[in-house]
C-alpha positions as CSV (number, residue, x, y, z in Angstrom):
1,M,46.0,97.4,99.2
2,T,46.1,96.4,102.8
3,I,45.6,92.8,102.0
4,R,48.3,92.9,99.4
5,I,50.8,94.4,101.8
6,A,49.8,91.8,104.4
7,A,50.5,89.0,101.8
8,V,53.9,90.4,101.0
9,I,54.9,90.7,104.6
10,A,53.7,87.1,105.2
11,L,56.0,85.9,102.5
12,A,58.8,88.0,103.9
13,V,58.3,86.5,107.3
14,T,58.8,83.1,105.8
15,M,61.8,84.4,103.9
16,V,63.7,85.8,106.9
17,G,62.4,83.4,109.6
18,L,65.8,81.8,110.3
19,N,66.6,83.2,113.7
20,P,70.3,83.9,112.9
21,A,72.8,84.1,115.8
22,I,75.8,85.4,114.0
23,S,76.3,88.6,111.8
24,G,79.1,90.2,109.9
25,A,79.8,92.3,106.9
26,C,81.4,92.1,103.6
27,A,82.6,95.1,101.5
28,C,79.2,96.2,100.0
29,G,76.8,94.8,102.7
30,A,76.2,92.7,105.7
31,F,75.6,89.0,106.4
32,V,73.4,87.3,109.0
33,A,74.0,83.6,109.4
34,N,73.5,80.7,111.7
35,D,77.2,79.9,111.8
36,K,80.4,82.1,111.7
37,L,80.9,83.4,108.2
38,R,84.1,85.1,107.1
39,A,84.4,86.8,103.7
40,Q,87.6,85.7,101.9
41,Q,87.3,87.7,98.7
42,E,84.5,90.0,97.3
43,T,84.5,90.6,93.6
44,A,82.2,92.9,92.0
45,L,81.4,94.4,88.5
46,V,79.9,97.8,88.3
47,E,78.3,98.6,84.9
48,L,77.4,102.2,84.0
49,T,75.0,102.7,81.1
50,G,73.4,106.2,81.2
51,R,71.8,106.6,84.6
52,T,71.6,102.8,85.1
53,E,74.1,101.3,87.5
54,S,74.3,97.5,87.7
55,I,76.4,95.7,90.5
56,T,77.1,92.1,89.8
57,L,78.5,90.6,93.1
58,S,80.3,87.4,94.1
59,V,81.3,86.8,97.6
60,Q,83.6,83.8,98.5
61,A,83.2,83.1,102.1
62,R,84.5,80.4,104.6
63,S,81.5,79.1,106.4
64,E,79.4,76.0,107.2
65,A,76.3,78.1,107.7
66,T,73.2,76.5,106.2
67,Q,71.0,79.5,106.6
68,A,72.1,83.1,105.9
69,A,70.9,86.5,104.6
70,F,72.6,89.3,103.0
71,L,71.7,93.0,103.3
72,M,72.8,95.7,100.9
73,P,71.7,99.4,100.7
74,V,70.8,100.8,97.3
75,P,69.9,104.4,96.4
76,A,66.7,103.4,94.4
77,R,64.6,100.4,93.9
78,A,66.6,97.6,92.3
79,R,66.0,94.8,89.8
80,F,67.6,91.5,91.0
81,E,68.8,88.5,89.0
82,V,71.2,85.6,89.2
83,A,74.4,86.1,87.3
84,N,76.8,83.7,85.5
85,G,79.8,82.9,87.5
86,D,82.0,82.7,84.4
87,L,81.8,86.4,84.1
88,F,84.5,86.9,86.7
89,T,86.7,84.2,85.4
90,E,86.7,85.9,82.0
91,L,87.4,89.4,83.7
92,D,90.2,88.0,85.7
93,R,91.8,86.6,82.5
94,I,91.4,89.8,80.7
95,S,92.9,92.0,83.4
96,R,95.5,89.7,84.9
97,P,98.8,91.5,85.7
98,E,102.0,91.0,83.5
99,V,104.3,88.6,85.4
100,K,108.0,89.3,85.2
101,V,110.6,86.8,86.8
102,R,113.6,88.2,88.6
103,R,116.3,85.6,89.2
104,V,118.4,85.9,92.2
105,T,121.5,83.6,92.8
106,A,121.7,82.5,96.3
107,D,124.9,81.2,98.0
108,G,122.8,78.9,100.3
109,D,120.6,76.0,99.6
110,G,118.4,78.0,97.2
111,S,115.4,78.6,99.5
112,G,116.5,82.3,100.1
113,G,115.1,84.5,102.8
114,A,111.6,85.7,103.6
115,P,110.7,89.1,102.1
116,Q,109.8,91.9,104.4
117,S,57.6,108.0,105.1
118,G,56.1,107.2,108.4
119,S,58.2,105.5,111.0
120,G,57.6,101.9,109.7
121,A,59.4,99.7,107.4
122,T,57.6,98.8,104.2
123,V,58.2,95.8,101.8
124,V,58.2,97.4,98.4
125,D,59.1,94.3,96.5
126,H,59.6,90.5,96.9
127,I,61.0,87.9,94.4
128,E,62.2,84.3,94.4
129,I,64.8,83.5,91.9
130,G,67.3,80.7,91.8
131,P,68.7,80.0,95.3
132,Y,67.7,83.5,96.5
133,E,64.6,85.0,98.0
134,V,64.7,88.8,97.9
135,A,62.8,91.5,99.6
136,Q,63.3,95.3,99.3
137,L,62.7,97.4,102.5
138,A,62.0,101.1,102.8
139,G,62.0,103.1,106.0
140,T,62.6,106.5,107.5
141,D,65.3,105.3,109.9
142,A,67.3,102.4,110.9
143,T,65.3,101.7,114.0
144,A,62.2,101.1,112.0
145,V,64.0,98.7,109.6
146,T,65.8,96.9,112.4
147,R,62.5,96.5,114.3
148,W,60.8,95.1,111.2
149,L,63.7,92.6,110.7
150,A,63.6,91.6,114.4
151,D,59.8,91.0,114.2
152,N,60.6,88.6,111.4
153,D,63.3,86.8,113.4
154,F,66.2,88.6,112.1
155,T,68.8,89.5,114.9
156,L,71.1,92.4,114.0
157,P,73.7,94.1,116.2
158,T,73.1,97.7,117.2
159,A,76.2,98.8,115.3
160,L,74.9,97.3,112.1
161,G,71.5,99.0,112.6
162,D,73.3,102.3,113.2
163,A,75.3,102.0,110.1
164,L,72.1,101.8,108.0
165,T,70.9,105.2,109.3
166,P,72.8,107.4,106.8
167,Y,71.5,105.4,103.9
168,L,67.9,105.5,105.0
169,A,68.1,109.1,105.9
170,G,69.1,109.7,102.2
171,G,66.1,107.8,101.0
172,W,67.9,104.6,100.1
173,L,66.3,101.1,100.3
174,V,67.6,98.0,101.9
175,V,67.8,94.8,99.8
176,A,67.5,91.8,102.0
177,V,68.5,88.4,100.3
178,R,67.9,85.1,101.9
179,L,70.7,82.7,100.8
180,A,69.6,79.1,100.2
181,P,72.6,77.1,99.3
182,T,71.7,74.0,97.3
183,S,74.6,72.0,98.7
184,G,73.3,72.4,102.2
185,S,75.9,75.0,103.4
186,L,77.7,78.0,102.1
187,A,81.1,76.2,102.0
188,E,80.8,75.8,98.3
189,G,79.6,79.3,97.6
190,L,76.7,80.7,95.7
191,P,76.1,82.0,92.2
192,P,76.7,85.8,91.7
193,M,73.9,88.2,92.2
194,R,73.1,91.2,90.0
195,L,71.3,94.4,91.1
196,A,70.4,97.2,88.8
197,F,69.0,100.6,89.8
198,E,68.9,104.3,88.5
199,T,71.2,106.9,90.0
200,D,72.9,110.1,88.9
201,T,75.8,109.4,91.2
202,P,77.6,106.0,90.6
203,I,78.5,104.5,93.9
204,Y,79.5,101.2,95.6
205,P,78.2,101.1,99.1
206,M,80.9,100.3,101.7
207,R,79.9,102.0,105.0
208,L,78.4,98.8,106.5
209,S,81.9,97.2,106.3
210,A,82.9,99.5,109.2
211,T,81.1,97.0,111.4
212,A,83.0,94.0,110.1
213,A,85.4,92.0,112.4
214,D,88.0,91.2,109.6
215,R,89.7,93.0,106.9
216,Q,87.7,93.5,103.7
217,P,89.3,92.2,100.5
218,L,87.7,93.7,97.4
219,R,88.3,93.4,93.7
220,L,86.2,96.0,91.8
221,Y,85.6,96.1,88.1
222,V,84.0,99.1,86.4
223,L,82.6,98.7,82.8
224,A,81.7,102.1,81.3
225,D,82.3,104.2,78.3
226,H,85.6,105.6,79.6
227,R,88.3,104.7,82.2
228,M,87.0,105.4,85.7
229,D,88.5,106.5,88.9
230,I,87.3,105.4,92.4
231,S,87.6,107.1,95.7
232,N,89.1,105.6,98.8
233,P,86.5,104.4,101.3
234,A,89.3,104.3,104.0
235,P,91.2,107.5,103.6
236,E,93.5,106.6,106.5
237,G,94.4,103.3,105.0
238,N,96.0,102.1,101.7
239,T,94.7,103.4,98.4
240,P,93.2,100.7,96.1
241,D,95.6,99.6,93.5
242,L,94.8,100.1,89.8
243,T,95.4,96.8,88.2
244,F,94.0,97.2,84.7
245,A,92.5,99.8,82.4
246,G,91.8,99.0,78.8
247,A,89.3,98.8,76.1
248,V,87.1,95.6,75.7
249,K,84.9,94.5,72.8
250,P,82.8,91.4,72.0
251,D,85.1,88.4,71.6
252,P,84.4,84.7,71.2
253,E,87.1,84.0,73.7
254,Y,85.0,85.7,76.4
255,P,81.4,84.7,75.7
256,T,79.8,85.7,78.9
257,L,81.2,89.2,78.9
258,S,80.5,89.6,75.3
259,A,76.8,88.8,75.8
260,A,76.7,92.0,77.9
261,L,78.5,94.1,75.4
262,T,76.8,96.0,72.5
263,G,80.0,97.4,71.3
264,P,83.5,98.6,72.5
265,R,83.7,99.6,76.2
266,F,86.3,100.5,78.7
267,L,87.1,98.1,81.7
268,T,88.9,99.4,84.8
269,R,90.0,97.1,87.7
270,Y,91.0,98.0,91.2
271,D,92.2,95.7,94.1
272,G,92.1,96.8,97.7
273,D,92.1,95.4,101.2
274,F,90.5,97.6,103.8
275,A,90.6,97.7,107.6
276,P,87.0,98.1,108.9
277,A,88.0,100.7,111.5
278,Q,89.3,102.9,108.7
279,I,86.2,102.8,106.4
280,T,84.2,106.0,106.7
281,D,82.6,106.3,103.2
282,D,81.3,104.6,100.2
283,I,83.3,104.2,96.9
284,R,82.5,107.1,94.6
285,I,83.0,106.3,90.8
286,T,84.0,109.2,88.6
287,R,85.4,109.5,85.0
288,S,89.2,109.7,84.7
289,A,91.0,112.5,83.1
290,T,92.3,110.2,80.4
291,D,91.5,106.8,78.8
292,E,95.2,105.8,79.2
293,H,95.6,102.0,79.1
294,H,97.3,100.3,82.1
295,R,98.3,96.7,83.1
296,A,100.0,96.1,86.5
297,V,103.4,94.4,86.5
298,V,104.1,91.7,89.1
299,T,107.7,90.8,89.7
300,V,108.3,87.3,91.0
301,T,111.7,86.7,92.6
302,Q,113.1,83.3,91.8
303,Y,115.9,82.1,94.0
304,V,118.5,80.0,92.0
305,R,121.2,78.0,93.8
306,S,124.7,79.1,93.0
307,P,126.6,76.4,91.1
308,W,130.0,77.6,92.5
309,R,129.5,75.7,95.8
310,A,128.8,72.5,94.2
311,L,131.7,72.8,91.7
312,A,134.2,74.2,94.3
313,V,135.6,70.8,95.5
314,P,135.9,69.3,92.0
315,L,137.7,72.4,90.8
316,I,140.1,72.5,93.7
317,V,140.9,68.7,93.1
318,L,141.3,69.4,89.3
319,V,143.6,72.4,89.9
320,L,145.8,70.4,92.3
321,A,145.9,67.5,89.8
322,L,147.1,69.9,87.1
323,V,149.8,71.4,89.4
324,V,151.1,68.0,90.3
325,A,151.2,66.9,86.6
326,A,152.9,70.2,85.7
327,V,155.6,69.7,88.3
328,A,156.1,66.1,87.2
329,I,156.6,67.2,83.6
330,L,159.1,69.9,84.5
331,R,161.1,67.4,86.5
332,R,161.4,65.1,83.6
333,R,162.5,67.9,81.2
334,W,165.0,69.3,83.7
335,P,166.3,66.4,85.7
336,T,168.2,67.1,88.9
337,R,172.0,67.3,88.5
338,A,174.2,65.0,90.5
């Protein structure tokens, strides 16, 4: 057993031996990279089937980093796989808001105005799949996990280590994913990753995002048997917007999603943008009171240049010409008496 653990740790040392200098966070986890990395959009699909929760995650980031790792807490040992990026393209098409155009006539040039167990960390699993190398870490406190990561050339800020404490105190694990972009940098992105685990309380981890430097944009889909509500991880901030709620079923137009469906299910979509300083909790996912359908409506204001200014001068000239012509006709009919 000791030999097996030593072998796994040796693999993990190779996996995380990148001596990163910069760290940050996205909505559901944290990044460590050798160059500045800014998450521009995080899109996730949470699938709920019985006690199994699956999170498919896609993070679009602006970075030229060539080496990076991603850390995500999970409540139980997770299964990891690479997901098909077409999934989110199909979900976006299904849930896109209805667009209504409001035309406003402007008197100006048409541009309008701007609108206002023990103390050590244990490697419980290791896998290499696609561009990812994955290790799952278990520990009794954040100090132990942070020390283990440091021993393997991971440099994490104290705030991020402290943010792991509540998860580990609750018996959670930390999934450490080494990102290996085939293009040489993260500028072109990475394929989505999928983690599945068992839980009695559906949840989307968000507390690590409190350590982020930038606002955290998130598009969260939930696929379940019913419409689902989510809690606000930043109670002092704006509530996530409900964008879509409706039934979905296998459809040839959406082959990637259909491959994951065994029959009709309910899709709910939320969009939010969170200030790190306001994030105090994870997102809790619960069943809605009803399965009422919903689709957001986006009103687009289109400024149209008023035609009257362009026609004003020709109309004035025309009116004057008509007046002159009328006066001339009247003079002919009623000539001036001598």
